N, C-alpha and C positions, 0 to 999 in steps of 0.2 A: 358703300361701296364709291357711293357720289363723293364722300368726305374725304375718302382716301385717297379720290383721284386728284381731288381740289389739293390735298397733304401735299402728292408729288409734284403739282404744279407750282406750289408756294415754294415748295424745294427748289425748282429749277427758275424761279424768279430769284430767287435767294442765289441762287448760284450764279445769275447772270449780274448780279448788284443791284436788284431794284428791292426797294420795299413794301410788303404788300400790306395794303391798310383795310382793305373789306373784298368779300369773296360774296358772287351772285350764284345764282340758280336759275336756270327756266327748262322747263320738263313741255317738251313741245313733242309730236308725232313726226313732223319734218322740219327740217331748217327750213327758214325763208331765204329764200333765193336773194333777197334784194340786201337784207342786214344780219343773215344768219339768226338770229334772236328776233320776235317780233318788234314791229316799231316801239310799241308801247313799252317793251323793256329797254329796249335801245335808248328811249327816252330818260327811263328811269337810272341808268347807268350815266349819262350826261348830265342829270340833277346829283347823283353821287359823286362824280367827279367834281363838280363846281364846289361842293360843300366841304368835301376833303383835299382840295387843293392838289388833284392828283393829276398827273401828265402821260399815266401809260397806261392802256386797258389790254389785258391779256388775254384771249381766248383759249379753251382747253384742246380746240378742234382747228382743223384745216379752215382757211376762209379762203375763197375765192376774189382775185383783183376788185371784182364790181362789188362786193361784201366789203373787203377791206376802203374801198375809196367810201362806198356810202356811210359807213359808221365813222368813219374819221370828219366827214364831214358833217354829219351831224352833230356827233359828240363833241368834235373840235379839240380831239386829243388823237396822239399817234395810238396806232392799234397794229397789235401783233398778235400772230394765231401760233398754236405749238411749236410747228417747226420753224418758225421763224426766230422763236425765242430758243429751242434744242442749236438752231444755227447760229444763234447769237453767241451762247458760251461756249461752242466747237470752237468760235473763230478766236474768242479770247484765251483759250485751252492752249491753242497747237502750238507748239514750241519747235517742232522741227520743220525744216522747208516744206517736207513730203506733206506733213498733216495739213502745212497751211495753202497749199497746192490744193489738197483736196476738200477741204472745208469751201475754198472759193470757186470749186467747180460747183460744189453742191449749192452755194448759195448763187452763182449763176442761172443752175437750171431752175432753183425757186424763182427767181425774179422773172425768167423766158416766160413761164407760164401763166405769170400774173399780169404782162405787160396789157394785153388787149384792156382788159377791167381797168387797169390805172390810168390808160392813155384815152379813154374814149372821151373825156369831157373835152379834151382837145380838136379832134375830129367833131363834135360837137357844136364848138366854138366856131369853128374856121371851115370846116368842110361843108360840102353843098352833095346832097344825095345823088351816087352815080358819078362823082367825079372824088379824085384825090384830094382832101384838104390839106393844110401844113401838119396837124395831130397824125395823118396817118402817114405822113411822109415820115415822122420823126419816128414813130414806132417801130418802122420798117430799119432805118438806121441802127435803132435800138438792138433790133434782133439781130441783125447782121454785126454789131458790134461784140454782142454776147455770144453768138454762134463762133467768130474767128477768134475770141480769147478761149471759149471753151476748146476747141481742137487745139490749141497750144498748150492747153494746161493737160489735155487726153496725153497728148507725147510725152509730155514731164512725166506723167503719173507712170506711163506705160515703159521710160526710162528706167526709173528706179524701179520699177517691177521686173525688170531684166538683169539690172544689178544684184536686187535681192535673191534673185533664181542663182546667179552665180556665186554668191556670197554661202547659199545654202548648200552646195555641193561638198564642200569638204565635210560638214557636218552630218550628212545623211546616214552614216553608220553608229551613229548615237540616237533612243529613242526619243521622242520627242513629244510633250504634254503640251496641250494648249490650254489655258486656263480662261475660260468663258463665263458668264455670268450677267446679271442685272447687274445695271452701274450702282456702285457703291454698296458691292457685295463684299469686298475685302480681298479682289483678287491681288492688288498690289501688295499689301499687306501680308500676303501669303507668300508672293514672290520673295520678297523681304526674308520672312522669317525663315523659309525652307533656303536659301541660297545665301543668305547674309549680306545681302546688296542692300544699297538704298535707293532704291528708286521712289519717284515723287508718291507721296501718298497726302490725300488731305481730306477730312470726311466731307465730301461733298461729290455733287453727279457729276460725272467724267471728268475726273481728275487725270485720268487716262488716255490720251486720245494717240499716241505710237505705241510700236510694239517693241517690248523688250524681252530679251533670251538671256536665261542667265543659265548656267552649268550647276547643275546638284547631283549630290551623292548620297543615293538611295541607299546603297550598303557599302562596306569597305572598298568593293571592285564594282558596283553595277552603276554607272554614271546615266543621266538623262537630261534633256534641254529641257527649260520650263519658259514658254513664253506668255506675256502678258498681253492681254487684247482689248481692246476700247470695250467700255461696256455696253450692252443692251437696253432698251427701255420700251416701253408703252408706246405706240405709236409712233416708232422710230420714222423719220420722213426717209420714203424709198430712194429719194436721189442722195442721201447721206449714207446710203449701205452702198449704192453704186458707185459714188466717187471714192469711198475707203475699201474697196473691193481689193487692191493691191496690198493694203494693212490686214484685211479679215482673210486673207486668201493663207495666211501665216497657218489659219486654224484648218483647212484643207489641206493644207501638207503635212499636220502633223498626224504622229499615230496613235494617240490617246488625247483625251478630252479630260480634264477638269472642270465640272460645272459647280462653282462657286454659289452656295445659295445662301442669303442674308435669313437665318432661320427666325430671327427677332423681328423681322418684318410682318403685320399681320398682312399682307398679302403676297406671301414668298410663294404660294401655290399657283397663286395667277403670272408672277415673275418665274417662275421654272416655266411654265408653258410658252411665255412671249420668246424667252430664249431658247427653248426646243423648236417653236415654229422657224426662228430665225436661221438655225443650224440646218435646219429642214429645205429651207430657201437658198443655204451657201453648200447644199449636197453633202452633209455630214452627218445627218441624222442616224447613219448606221455603224459611226467610228465609235470602238470600245470609250466607253465612257464611266467615268466615277462621279457622284452626286456627293460633293464636299458640304455639308451643312457647318456653315462659320457663324461666329456669335454666339455659340452656346452659354457664353457666360455673360448674355444680355437676357439669356432666358428663365424665366421664372421657376415655370411649371417645367421640370425636366422630364415628366413623363411624356411629355408631346416629342421629347427627341427620341426617347426610347420608341416611342409608336411610330415615328416618323423612320426609325434606323428598320424595324420590322416589315415594314413597309416597301422597304427599299431594298431590302435583304442585305445581298455582300456587297451590292454596287454602292452602297454607300458608307460614309463615314462622318462623325460629328467631331467639330474642333472649334478653337479660338486661337486664329493668325496671330491676332493682335497679343494674347496672353499664351502663345506657344503651349495650348493644350492639347495632345492627343498629335501631335506632328509625327512622333513615332509611329503611332498606329496607321496614320495617311502615307507614310511611307510603305508600309507593310501591304497595305490598299494596292497602292500601285504597281511593289515588287510582283503581287498576285497578278494584275491585270497585265503586265507584261508577259508574266510566266505562260499565259494562254496563249501568245501570241510569238515567242521568243524561241530559240533551239539553238543549242551548241553544237558543233562540226568540227572535226580534226581532220587534215589532209598534210601531206608533203611535198612540198617543192623544190626548187635547186636553188643555191644559196645566190648565183648568178641569175637569179629572175626577181631582182627587187621590184622592177616596175610593176611586174603581175601582182606582187604584194601590195603594194601601195595602191594598186587598184581595187583590189579585193579589200582594203582597209577601207576605201570612201563609202562601203554599204553595209563595214560589219566591223563588230569591236572585238578587237586582240584581246584574248583571255590569258593565250600563255604560248612561249614560243622555245625550241629546244633546236640548239645547234647540233651535229651530227657530222662526221667527216665530209660526206657528201651530200647531205640533206638538212632541209629546215624543217622540222616538225612543228606544226602552227596548228593552236586552237582558236576559235571563233566564236563570237557568241552574233546573232545577226537575228531578223525577223523570219516567219516563215514564209512569207509571200516573196521575199528576196532571195530563197533559196535557189531555186532554177535560175535566176539570171549569174548566182555564184557560181554554181556549176558549169557554167558555160566560159566563166571567166577561168576558173583552174582549170581546165581540161583542154582550153582552147590550144 
């Protein structure tokens, strides 16, 4: 398991643009409060850096400001923890102004929590016990500047969230599926395969940071919206989840979830658990969900796939998004999921009640309409949960 974790950290480093030349492990009961690893191991890391001309050391866990300061002083190299590495990747990958704002918020929160440890040497150098030294004053200035910037960024994110809410209203009548999954599971590739679009796809972690919504046809008459979302990962920084709240809320506003799993990964079961835990944090654990085992073309033992499909019964399907294998079966499974929650209703309204019909079609899909001399016969399709609301609109 440790090797697999280091493999993932190596992939993160590669995504950030770093070349990994050596990997080291230390087993301890508890982390050292000063260096995280023992001081002897820290010395060993320093020697390895000198021998291999290394200029960056990355840890697979979060470090405190004190630990980062002590390690950088001892090793003489820049030190990054896992959260800082992920934040760096997000900063490089952010394409839209919204994503850039959310990443900056997460970075500021990360730095704010580590200011004290990094500024302590200033207070030790200039400050006197019981008084405020220049170092202490500087940290207060930095805290104030960061908090002021955070407040400004929060306003921007809330404004974007309100705008997205307004854009979401006209689409409410069409069922929405959110694509979720571990990073690099193939969500964007599946979005492109089902919709025929060309959203950004790359075989690296966190290729997608922004949400993309595409309209697809599950049958000749049934449409759905498919929403691509940012991938999850082990030890995803909490500040990052909080900062991307306005993006992740697309999942909370979806009707169904397609949980895409890279079945070729050795740790796919742990990845499933991590995604489910994150969905639970977002309050989406009870949403109707279909497990989509992707990349079956990269699995040598197909009995493994059959066993998983039996284990997850009717709530799963095995596909290859890249090679378009079993996509029609996936659409059938999506239709089955919808039929459990979808009803069709017919009613009559007067021809001059166009405004009422427009309101009805904001939460329902028009299946058929027939004109009579003094009546309009309308047949619609909608979610069961919206029927009571619709009845009030019809008979108002």
